[in-house]
Rosetta silent file (secondary structure, phi, psi, omega in degrees, C-alpha in Angstrom):
SEQUENCE: MADVDELQIRRDRLLERLESLQTRVSHGDKTVQYDLTQAREALDLLDREINRSSGRRVARHLRVRSNKDL
SCORE:     score description
SCORE:     0.000 S_00000001
   1 L     0.000  149.390 -175.138 -140.405   66.045 -146.021 S_00000001
   2 L   -86.361  154.208  177.597 -140.287   67.543 -142.646 S_00000001
   3 L   -83.172  173.668 -172.870 -137.315   67.184 -140.313 S_00000001
   4 H   -59.211  -41.893 -171.308 -137.364   65.400 -136.930 S_00000001
   5 H   -69.731  -36.897  175.496 -138.018   68.607 -135.042 S_00000001
   6 H   -71.243  -32.758  174.859 -141.174   69.456 -137.112 S_00000001
   7 H   -64.719  -41.578 -178.454 -142.401   65.905 -136.830 S_00000001
   8 H   -67.605  -40.285  178.906 -141.979   66.005 -133.032 S_00000001
   9 H   -62.276  -46.069 -177.616 -143.999   69.331 -132.818 S_00000001
  10 H   -62.456  -43.370  177.483 -146.819   67.744 -134.909 S_00000001
  11 H   -51.388  -58.373 -178.295 -146.697   64.656 -132.618 S_00000001
  12 H   -54.582  -42.638  176.498 -146.887   66.723 -129.523 S_00000001
  13 H   -72.159  -37.367  173.026 -149.844   68.729 -130.801 S_00000001
  14 H   -62.883  -41.800  174.589 -151.702   65.666 -131.897 S_00000001
  15 H   -58.744  -42.534  173.404 -151.072   64.036 -128.554 S_00000001
  16 H   -53.288  -50.201 -176.607 -152.472   67.090 -126.812 S_00000001
  17 H   -66.586  -39.877 -179.254 -155.597   66.908 -128.931 S_00000001
  18 H   -65.684  -38.301  177.408 -156.032   63.186 -128.493 S_00000001
  19 H   -72.520  -19.312  178.726 -155.760   63.504 -124.732 S_00000001
  20 H   -96.961   -3.782  176.722 -158.407   66.231 -124.609 S_00000001
  21 L   -76.343  152.601  174.515 -160.922   64.389 -126.878 S_00000001
  22 L  -113.377  135.793  178.618 -163.815   62.500 -125.395 S_00000001
  23 L   -77.860  -24.604 -177.014 -165.016   59.184 -126.656 S_00000001
  24 E  -137.681  131.695 -173.717 -168.504   59.597 -125.485 S_00000001
  25 E  -125.580  122.077  173.385 -170.744   62.703 -125.300 S_00000001
  26 E  -120.211  142.608  176.642 -174.300   62.816 -123.748 S_00000001
  27 E  -142.863  115.628  177.314 -176.872   65.515 -123.898 S_00000001
  28 L    66.986 -126.269 -178.280 -180.231   64.819 -122.451 S_00000001
  29 L  -100.733    8.852  176.757 -181.363   61.434 -123.595 S_00000001
  30 E  -109.121  138.231  177.932 -178.975   61.340 -126.613 S_00000001
  31 E  -128.793  137.208  177.704 -175.448   59.879 -126.582 S_00000001
  32 E  -124.702  133.353 -177.150 -172.823   59.986 -129.250 S_00000001
  33 E  -116.085  122.205 -178.823 -169.790   57.743 -129.251 S_00000001
  34 L   -98.841  142.563 -177.757 -166.756   58.800 -131.253 S_00000001
  35 L   -98.802  122.572 -176.804 -164.196   56.502 -132.767 S_00000001
  36 L  -100.480   16.524  179.753 -160.591   57.717 -132.120 S_00000001
  37 H   -63.392  -34.135 -173.243 -158.761   55.113 -134.229 S_00000001
  38 H   -70.275  -39.975 -179.872 -157.864   57.625 -136.988 S_00000001
  39 H   -65.671  -38.171 -178.923 -156.145   59.868 -134.437 S_00000001
  40 H   -72.572  -31.862  174.793 -154.245   56.977 -132.896 S_00000001
  41 H   -69.867  -38.609 -178.268 -153.173   55.753 -136.436 S_00000001
  42 H   -61.495  -42.828  179.107 -151.973   59.308 -137.189 S_00000001
  43 H   -62.998  -47.289  176.000 -149.930   59.219 -133.934 S_00000001
  44 H   -53.910  -50.266  179.972 -148.479   55.781 -134.898 S_00000001
  45 H   -61.749  -40.991  176.456 -147.617   57.083 -138.277 S_00000001
  46 H   -67.743  -37.971  176.464 -145.864   60.275 -136.936 S_00000001
  47 H   -59.718  -46.129 -177.627 -143.872   57.884 -134.527 S_00000001
  48 H   -67.420  -35.669 -178.986 -142.714   55.736 -137.401 S_00000001
  49 H   -68.192  -43.194 -178.167 -141.662   58.822 -139.445 S_00000001
  50 H   -61.486  -40.896  176.070 -139.730   60.223 -136.499 S_00000001
  51 H   -63.586  -41.758 -178.548 -137.961   56.897 -136.019 S_00000001
  52 H   -64.651  -40.725 -179.107 -137.239   56.604 -139.660 S_00000001
  53 H   -71.890  -29.638 -179.554 -135.861   60.149 -139.937 S_00000001
  54 L   -94.963    5.848  173.604 -133.690   59.822 -136.947 S_00000001
  55 L    88.321   -7.409  177.908 -132.204   56.569 -138.039 S_00000001
  56 L   -72.705  136.346  178.096 -133.859   54.450 -135.405 S_00000001
  57 L  -110.036  147.740 -178.639 -135.376   51.106 -136.362 S_00000001
  58 L  -108.238  121.706  179.942 -138.355   49.484 -134.710 S_00000001
  59 L   -88.924  135.059 -174.642 -138.080   45.799 -134.290 S_00000001
  60 L  -116.485  138.347  178.544 -141.199   43.774 -134.855 S_00000001
  61 L  -125.407  141.904 -176.537 -141.776   40.317 -133.847 S_00000001
  62 L  -123.753  119.252  175.224 -144.448   37.919 -135.347 S_00000001
  63 L  -114.786  131.580 -178.608 -145.366   34.814 -133.320 S_00000001
  64 L  -112.613  130.381  172.018 -147.544   32.131 -134.972 S_00000001
  65 L  -119.498  148.663  179.048 -149.467   29.570 -132.997 S_00000001
  66 L  -157.727  145.567  177.089 -151.304   26.681 -134.405 S_00000001
  67 L   -82.837  -26.891 -178.707 -153.041   23.580 -133.201 S_00000001
  68 L  -104.131  153.634 -178.741 -152.202   21.831 -136.418 S_00000001
  69 L   -69.610  133.540  176.995 -148.907   20.750 -137.902 S_00000001
  70 L  -104.060    0.000    0.000 -147.546   23.213 -140.438 S_00000001
């Protein structure tokens, strides 16, 4: 497993690539739209690994709403 410094370097490189990517490219009358969710999921995964390796925990909250009685 990589240490925190290596994970941070990977995160920085991925973030640079993600910022330079375009979601839509047009050439003439043709247009292509790219889905960047995989890159964002990889960035989230690296963030979680960095937090886990450095001992920080991420607090998550779940809020449930309902119109019916539970």
